[in-house]
N, C-alpha and C positions, 0 to 999 in steps of 0.2 A: 734245193727248192723244186717243189714241183711246176708242171707247165701251167697248171691251174692258179697256183699262188703267182708265179711270174705274171701270167696275164692278167689278173686282178690287180697287182701293184700297178701294172702299165695303166689301166682303166682308172685307177683311183687318182694317179699322178694328173691323168689327163683332165680328169673333172675337176681337181684342184687348180690346174693351171688355166683351165677355162673361166674359172671365178676369180682368178689372183687379182685383178684390179679392184674388184669388190671387196675382196678380203682386206688388201691393203687401205682401202677407203674406210671399211669399218674401223681397223686399227686406229687412223689417224682421227677419225671421229671421235672415237671415246677418249683418245689422247687429249684432243683440244677441249673436251668437256669432261674434267676430272670430278668425280663425285666420292665422297667419303663413305665410310662402311655403313652398310645398312640404307643407304641413300641414293644407291646405283639404279635410279629409276630410268634414264636415258640409255645406259650401258646395256642394262638387262633387256630393254625392249627392241633394242637395235640388233641384238643378237638373237633374240628370239624371231623376230622378223625375218632376218636373214636365213634361219633354219627353217621356218614356215614355205619361205619361198623355194625352198629345195624338197618340199613334201613332207617335212616333219610335223608330226602331231605335238602340240606344244600345250603344256599347263603351265600358266603363270602364279606366283605367290605360293608355290609348294611349301609344305613343312612349317607353315604360319609365318613365313618370312616373305613380305611383299615384295622384294626384289631377287627372289630365287625363282627358278624355273626349271623344267624338263622337256626335253624335246625327244622324240622317239620316231626311230624308223627302223623296219624290218620286224620279223617276229620269231627269230630262232631261238634256240635254247641256250645260245651263249650270250650273255648279256655283258656288254662292255661300256662302262661308265665314262665319257670324256668330261672332265671337268674344266668349266671356265670361269675365271677369275676376273674381274672388273674394277675394283675399288682401288681409290687412289690414296695419296698420302696428303695430309694437312700440308698446306703451304707450298709444298713442292710437285703436287701434282702425280703424274706417272713416273715417278721417280725408282719405282719396281718394275715398270713395264708391263703392268697387268692388261693394257690395251693390245699387246702381243699375245698374251696368253689366250685373252678372249677370242681373238681372231684367228689363232691357230686351232684352237678347238672347234670353232664352226667350221675350219677349212677342213680340218680331218673328219668331222661329220659328214660334210658334203661329199669328200672323196668315197667315203664307205657306204653311204645310203644306197645308191643303185646296186650294190654289191650284197647287201645284207642278208637276203634271202638266200642266194646263192650260197653264200660263206655258211648259212646256218646261224646268224648272229641276230641279236637285237641292239641297235645302237642308241644308248641313251647318253644325251648332252645334258650335263648338269649345270645351270648356273647358279654360281656359289658366291654369296655376297660376304663382305667382310672378312677377307683372310687379315687384313692389316690389323688385327684387334677386333674381338667380337666372335671368332669361331665359327664362321657360317657353316663350314663343312661338318663340324662337330654337331651343332644343332640339327642339320638335315640328318647326319647318321642317327642321331639318337631319335629323330621323329620320322625315320623309316625311307629318307630319300635316296638312300642306298642299298635299300632290300633287294636280293635277288642279282646283284651285280657279281659278277664273277672275276672281274678284272676293273681295274681304275687306272687311268694316264693322264697325265698333263705334260706341259713344257713350261719352263720359267725363263726368261731371259737374264743374262748376267754378262759380266766382262769377257767370259770364255767358255768354251763347250766343256761339259761333264756329263756322265751318263747317269748321273744321280746328285742330289744335295745332300751333302751332309748337315744333318738336321739335330738340334737340340730341344730338348723338353722346356716349356717355357710356361711361367706363370705370370699374369698381367694383374696389377692390382694399383688403387689410389691409397694413399696415406693421407690421412686428415688429424692434425693436432689442433685442438682447442685450447686455447689459454684465456689472457684476460688483458683486455686494452688498457693503457694508462699513460699519461704523460711521461715522455722517456727521460725527461730532464726533471721536471717539478716532482712527479710521485712515480718513480720508477719501481719503487719498492712495493707498489699496489698491483703492479701489472704481472703477468705469467707470460713469458714470452715464447710464442708457438714456434717460430722461426729458428730459435736456439733449439729446440727439439729436433729438428729436422738436422741442424749441424750436427748435434751430438750423435744423432743415428749415422750420417755419414762419415763420420769420423771412425764410428765403432766399424761399419762396413768396411771402411779403408784398412783398418787393422785384421778384420776377419779375413781380408782376402789371403793373406800368407798362409792362411790353412786351407784354401782353395784347392779341390782337386781339378784334374785337367778337365776343362770345359765347364767348369762351375763359374758363373758369371751373374753380376749384378750392374743394373744401369738405369739411371732414373733422372728425371729432371723436376725441379719446383715450379709449378703452376700459379701459386699463388702464396708470397710471402710478406704481406702487409701493404699498407698503402701510404706510409709518409714516415721519414726517418724518425720524426719526434713522436711518433704513436708505436707504442709495444705492441708487435704483432698479435693478435688475438686467435689469428686462424691462419695456418700454413697447410698447403695442399701441395701433393708431389704425386708423380705417377712413376711407378717402377717396374722394372721385368726383372725376373729372377730365372736363369736359365742352367740347367744340367744336362747330363748325358742321356739320361732316360728318366721316365716319370718316377721311378723308385729312387733315384739318385736326387731327384727335385725335391721329393718330399722332406729329405734329410737337410739339404743345402736350405732349403726356404725356410726350415723351423729355425735355423741358425740366424739368417738374416732378418727374421720377424723379430729376434730378442734384441737386436740392434735398434730398432724401432722402439720396442718396449723400454730400453734403456733411456732413449731421448725424453719418453714422458716421465720416466721415474727421476730423472735428474733434474727437469723443469717444473713438473707438477701441471704440466699440460696432460689433457684426455686424450687417447689415442683411438681412432677408428681406421681398419683396415677393410677397403671395400673391393673386393674381387671385381675384375673387368673382364667378364666372359670365362669361358672354362679354359682349363689347362690344355696346351698343346702338346702333344706327345713325340718322342722320338721318331724316326722314319725307319721302317722296315722295307728296304728295297726288294723286290721280286727278281732275283738274278736272272732267271731266264728271261723275263720280259726285257730287264735291261740289256741283256746282249744282244737280243733282236732288235732292239732299238739303236743300239751303237752301230751295229752293223748296216742298218738301213739308214742311217744318218751320215757315216762314212760313204755309203754308195752314192749319195748326193753330193759328196764332196766336203762334208762337214769334218773337220779335223779337232781331234781330242787331245790336248797336251796333257802331259803328265805331271804329277807331283801339285797340282792346284789344289787337292782335297786338303791338305795339311794346314792351310792358311784360311780356309773357309769354314763358317758355321754360321747357321741361320736356324730359324724355327717358321714352320708352316702347320696349318690344321690340316693339310693333308696327310701329315704324320698320323693322325688319329685314325683316317680311313685306312692307311697302310697296316694298321694293327688288325683290321677286320676283313679288308679285301685286298688280294694281291695287287700291289701298287707300283708305278714307277713315277719318277718326278725329275726329268733330267733336265739340264741347263742347256740355254741356247746362247752361244756368244754372239753379241751384237756389237763388236769392236768398238766398245764405249771407253778404254782406258785413254786417261788416267783415271774418267770417272767411274765410279762404282754406285752399286745400288744404294739408293736413299740419299743420293746427292743430285742438285740440281742440273749437273752435266749429264747423268744418266737419264734423266727425264727428255733432255734434248735428245739423246742418242736414240730413246725409243721410237722416234717416229722418222728416223733418217734410212738411207736405202738399205743399210747392212741389218737395221732390224726388220725392214720389210721384207728382205732376202729369208731373213732367219725365221719368220713367223711362217713363211711358205714352206722351207724346209722342215720346219717342225710340224706342220700339218701333215705333209707327206710322210714323214718319218713315223708319226703316231699311227696314220692309216696303214701303213707297210707293216707296222708291228702286229696292228690286229689282224691284218690278214695272215701274218705267219702263225699266230695263236689259234686261229680259226682253222688253217689248213693243215697244221703240223699235228698228227693224231696225239702223241705223247702229249704236247703242250695242251692240247685243248681237253683232253680226258683229265689231265692234273688239274685243270682250273675247274671243268664242271664238276669234278668230285669235290671241290671245296664247299663246306657247309658254312653259309655266312651265319655269323653270330653277332648279336646285337651288342654295341659297344657299352 
């Protein structure tokens, strides 16, 4: 590492350290006011205000999304996008820790802003709504929000540390069966049971699983299945996710799953409607050089990366779609949550505890230090600047 890079890292860490209390307060404030996909008015405005106070130029409501924003500092030729997520989950709030993600992104940007021109970079912070279904980053990608970016990065809280998140491609959709109500005892022959159609489909999916390839997944919930036991359900609605290792594998697997839903309609006589819920999320392609820089920087801060964690973990993110277009990393920050894991109420509680506060500051510092590495190392910088952005 050059003396210039070493000095820049020290300055970035000092700047983040000076704002540590306000970054933790930002995380806790978002945590205490969970907002669902595309409704993150408070979180997006709080992040934008924090960046504006550090000299960033802010554009709110970019890409036709009211809760998306872009903050910019510096004017160098190497544009780096730091992604902030801030949507919560229904009922269990920030059980995926997006409050930590948002505060870490703001922290990394605050650390880099005073150095941007000396490093020859433009720091672009992107507030990205609706990761938990809705695909905010994909919409922003399609609408020009990532245009010109040569690298993209973010961090995500988890039970333990990893330099990447093993990702699956995923499709989200609603299933609607329409049948016909009737008195379940007096006139059952006059009804068409829409809930039975879901039952048939779920049995078929259960049998299909014996033919699943590694990482092929199906999971769903029934959100409407009737109103009373003595009324044959005339409407049944379910939400399903289908996952596979890549978008290509997802296409083939999803086709087989959809046939199971068609079987439910055929068996019962109910009509079927499949309603996509947002764009498909892709697999993630990790930029190995950036991941190596990140890991080394995180370890220098005392973060420990246990081995053997990847085999038992798989999830999906709209950051995957970004990674197909822009060299990207998506490391996981351990917040000492076990036995609680993501999408449990216990994880939501852990996301506002001291271990999560330390993690968000370390994540901010490690991201800032990684950007300094790719800006300072000629080979890394030239490789990224030579990358031609292509629209997704």
